[in-house]
N, C-alpha and C positions, 0 to 999 in steps of 0.2 A: 806664528803670526808673518815672520818674515819670509818662509815658505810661500803664505797665501799673498803677502805683497810681490813676491819674484813672479807667482802665476799670473797676477794680474797686471803689471808690466809687460808680460809678453804676450797676452793676449793680442788677437786682431779679430777685427769685425769680418776680415774675409773668412777666415775660420770658421766663425761662429755661422755665418751665412752657409757655407760650403757644409757644414756638420748637419746643420739642420734641412738643407735642400737634400741631402742625402737619406732623412729619414732618420736621424741620430738623435739622443736625447742632449738638450743643454744642462749644464750642469748647475747648481744655485750660483757658484760664482761667475760662471758666465752671464748668466741673467741678470744678476747685481752688475757686472761690468757694462753690460749694453745699456741697462735702464740708466744707471748711474750719469754713464759719460754722454747719452743722449740728452737726457734733461739738464746737465751743465753744458750743452752746446758744443761737445767734442766729439762727437759722432756726427756726419753729416745726414741729412734727410735720404739722400739716395742709398747709403748702405742700410739705413736702417727700414727703408722700403722695402729693399731686396729679403731684408729676414723676417720681415712681417708676411711677405708673400710666400715663402718659404715654410714659414707657421702656417699661415692659411691652407695650404695643400698637403702638408706631411701633420699637422695637429700637434698638441701638445698632449702628454699623459695627465694626470692627476697632480703628481709631485711638482711638475713643471708648472701646472697651472699656479699652483699654492705660492709657488718660488716666485713666479712672475706678480702675484698679486703683493705680496712683502714687498717686493723690490719697489713696487709703486707707491705703497703706504709709507715705505722708509724716505722716498722722495722727497719728503716734506713733513709738515707739522703734524703730530698725532695728538688729538685732544685728549689731556688727563681730566676724565670726569672721577677720578677716585675720591674727591672731598663731596660727591654726591651720594648719600644715604641710600643702602638696598642695592638689588641688579637691575641694571638700565638695559631695557628693552628697546629695540627700535624696528621701525616697520619701512620696508623698502617695496614701492611697486615699479613695476619695469614701463609703466608708461600706459595711458588709454585715455578714452574720451568720457567726460563725466566722473572721472576718478575723485571724488570726494572722500575717500575713506578717510585720510588723517584726519580731517575737520571734525568727523565723528568720532573716531577710535582714540584720538588723544585724550580727548577729557573723559570717556568712557573709563579708559584704562587708567587714567589718572586718578578719577574720583574711588580707584579701589585699592590707592597708595602705592600703586607701581611708579616709579620713576620714568617719567616720559623727557628723554633730552634731544630732541631732534634737530638737525640740520636739512634743511630745505632749499628747493631752487626755484628759479621762476620757468615759466612755460615758455616753449618754442616750438613753433609748428601747430600741430593740432592735439596737441597734449597738454594740459592745464598745468600752470605750477602752483605750489602750496602757497609760497610767498605772495604771489598776486593776488591769490583768492582772500587771505589775509588781511590784506591791504584794504579791502571792501571795508573794514571797520575802519571808521574815520580815526586817524591818528596812530594807528596800529604800526610798530616797528619791530623789525628782526634785529636792528642793529644795538648790539648792547655789548658792554665789556663781560670779560669772563666771569667776573665775580657776580655779577649781578643774574647771568645766565646759571649759573651752578646755584646762586641764593633762590632764584623762582624756582628750580627743579626741588631743590630741599625743602621750601616752603608752601607750596601748592602742587609741586610732583608734575609740573609740566613747563616745558620753554621750549619755543622753534625761534632758531638762528639762523641767518643765512649763512651759504657754505662760503667758505674763506677761500679765496685763489690758492692759498697755502697748503690747502688739504690735498695730497697725491697729485701733485703738479705734473708727475711722470705721464699720469693717465691723461691729462689734458692735451698734453702734446702729443702722445700716442694716438689718440683719438682723431685729433685734426690730421694727423699723417694718414690713418687709416679711411678717414671720410675721403682722402680724395687720391685713394690709390685702391679702391675697390677691395678692402680688405675688412670691412666692419663685420660681413656675417660670418664670424667663425667664434664656434660657442666659448671656448678657452679665452678669446681676446675680450668676448662681451661680458664673460664671468668675472675675469679679472679686473675688468674695468668698473663693473659695478661694486664687486665686494670691496676693492680697495678704498673706495671712498667710504662705504659703511665701515670696516675696519679701523680706519683712521678716525672716523667719526666717534669711538670710542666707546660703544656700546659693549654690553657683557652678552647679550645674547639679539640675535637678528632674527626675525619673521620677516620673509620675502612673499611679494603678493606677484606671481609671474603671469603676467596678462596671454591670452592664446585667443587667436583669432584675426579677423579683418583689422579692427584696429588697434592691433598690437603687433610689436616687433616680430613676435614670432607666432607666425601664421598657423601652425599645426600642432595638435597635441604633442606628437612626437616630439617636434623642436622645442616646444615649452618643456617636455619631460627632461631631456637632454640638458638644456640651460639650467634648469632647477636643480638635478643631480650634480650638477657641476659646482654651482654656488654653493651647494649645501656641504659639499666635500671641501669644498675651500674653507668654509667658516670651520667645519671640524678639524681641518687639518692646522690651522691655528688657533684654535683654542676657545672659538666661539661658538655658545650652543645655535643652532641653526634650523630653522624649519622654513620651507617653500609650500606655498599653495598657490595651486594653478589654476586661475580663474577666468571665466568667461568674457572676452570681449568682441564677440562678434556682432554684439551692439552695445550702444553706449551703457554705461552704468548709470543706473536711476534715469532720471528724468531730465535733470539740467545740465546744460552744457555752457558756458559762461562763468565769470568769476562771481559776480553779487548774486547771480541765479543760485550757484552751487552753495554757496553760503548761505543763502535762505532756505536751500534744502537741507545742509546739515544741520541747521537749527530746526527744522520742523524734525526732523528724523532723532535729535537729541531729546526732542518731546514727544517723542512717540509716534508721529505721523508720516515719516519719511517714506520714501518707496520700499518695498519690500526686498528686492535685489540689493540695494545698498545696504540695507538694516543687516541682513543675512550674511554679506559677504562679511562686513564690518563684527560681526559676533563670532564668524570663523578664525579672521585674522587675531581678534582680541583675545579669544579664548587660548590660543597658542602664546599671545604675549605673556598674558597673565600667568600661565601655567610656569612658562619657561622662569618665570620672574620668581616662581615660589608661592604666590598669593592664592594659588588653588592647587589641591590634590590631582586634579584631571581636567581635561579639556571639558568635560559634561558640567563640573561644577562651576568651572571658569564662567562657560556660558551663562548658567543660571545667574551669577553674581553680577556679570555685564547687564543681562536684563533688568535687574533690580534696580541699577544706576539709572534705567531711564523712568521704571516706573515710580522711584523713590524721588525723581528729580535731581539726584545728585550729580548726574553728568552735564545736564543744562547748568546747573549752578558753578559746575567748573569749567565749562566754557567762559563763564562770565567772569571768573577770577582769572583765569589765562589772558583773555583780552584784556583786562582793565590793567593786570601786572605789565603788560606790555604796549602801555599806552594807548588802547583802542578804546573807541567810546561804546561803551554795552547796551545803550538805551535801543538799539535795533534788534538787540537778542529778543526783548519784549515785545517789541513792535518791528517786525521785519520789513514794514513800509518805510522806512527810515534808512534802508539800505540804498545805494544807488540805483537809479530806475531809469530806463529808457523812454524816449519820448513817444516811439510808436510800440504798440505791440500787436502785432497782425496774425491774426488764423492762417493755418495751411489747410485745406479742405482735401479729403479723399476724394479722386477721380473716378474710383469702380468701386464697387462691393468685392469682398471677399475676406480675407485673414491676411493679417501681415506675416509675410514669409520671411522676409528679410529687411533689415536697415544697416545700410552699408555704413558703418561706425565711422572708418576713417576720413569718407567723404562727407559725413554730417560734422565731424571735427573741423574739417576744413573749410566747410561753409561757416561755422561759427568765428573762425579765424578772420575769414574774408569781411565777416560784418564787424571787427574790431575785438572779438575777445582772445585772439591770441596773437602769436608774434611770427610772421613771415621771415624775419630776421631777427637778430639780437639788437639793433638800433629801433625796431617797431615799438611804438607806443601805443598800448592798448587801453579798452575802453570799459573799465570794469562793470557799466551797466548792461552792456550788449550780449547776445548770444542766443539761443535757440531752448525753447522747454518742450521735449516730446508729450505727447497728449496719448499717444498709443505706442505700443511695443509688440515685438513678436509674439505671435501666438493668439493676439487679439482680434476681433471681428469687427469690421468697418462697414458702413454703407457709403455710398457716393454722398460727399457732402459732410460728411463727419470731419470733426475737427483732428487732425492727426499730429499736430505741433504747432509752436506760437514762436513766431520769430520776435524777438527783441533788438530794435535798433533805435541809434541814433542821427540816421541818414536815410531819409526817405528814397534816395535814387537807388540804393542797393537792395530794397525789400523785393521787388518783383525778381528780379534773378534769384536772389535767395530761396524764394519760393518754388520755383521752378526746379533748382536745384535739389531741394528737399524731396519733393515730390518724383524726382526721377530717382532718388537714392532709397524710397520705400518700394519694395517689392510686395504686392498685393496678389494672392493666389486664390482661386475658388476652393481652394481646400488644403490645409496646412496643419500637421501637429508639430508643435514645438516638443523636440526632445534633445535642446541642447544643453546639458546640467550648468549651472553656474560655478560650482566647484568639479573641476576635472579630477584633479589628484592632490595629495598630500606626500611631500617627500620629506622625510624627517630620518 
């Protein structure tokens, strides 16, 4: 212990920067030193910026990445979920447009007796936040004491809480610095950022939904595969069973983009009437969650059990239990007309004949944000009722005048611009065969 202390006090950030700049490995002690002291404010931004740039170019190996992840985990609180009975499984998405999976998956998995103890965040930019969507239920709250959170999971098998600022505070500080120093786009730094929060959140097993395509952070299957493999490696190295599913985000998932609109879509899906791609992705992700938790022998059995929660009504009933337990009004689950509704619902018509070849996912997400469904900055106030509902998706035939989407808005002045923007982000070709898979690859 005394030798470790001597090593720590004799370390200098200059030496760490030089070491990584020259392509050498950082030790666990060196990584802990810079993370701890930067979080505490004892190392200046300019030195950590230099180290991040060295990491960006020279990269980190698997051991360094795992050590960086755990250093960030240990920089703040680690949720102790040991009082929750059973194997806790968490799901994390790397973000996309119309990504409503948590609202569907949570009740399905919980209906099979698998504990879902989830920390979620709010949306920013073109990606929606689970908490914002859940607040479409009047009275719903993610703010609750730890005892109630754990009690809800033990009693009804599901609870969703807001992310505390004390989980992995080093990640928050490092990410802000990466954002202004052009060092965001590095697999080790991305993977450690995501996994530090998931590990600190206390789950035993982690299922990752790694999005790929224009509406995702990872634009190519190769980049998504690299990130997925890195995160699975981190999880394995720190003793968490981890699986990554690489899924399509080259067009929005499902049909709805917007908070209450996505809640309505989730309710429809739990009643067996949702979009096929959303339901299929939820079955895939859920099958691995249920299998990792030991509630099924394999993913095939898990898939059958999950489908049964829909046909039996167990999943929609679990949603009602979950919403009620966190103060939400469940009346809108039986009658979705009671959810927040926009004043104007305006159709967007195709301006030519053909087949939809592409829907520019990120742009569609940004159009929904401009309507008020998302936040341009953390201070932005969102409108739960507004957004876009797609009526046609990739590979479908359209004729001129067919409705391809509906705009839901509370501001008449922004409708015409949104209409033109949506039209310009639909690519309609004379002939097109959709060959982009929903599930690209599974890394386990």
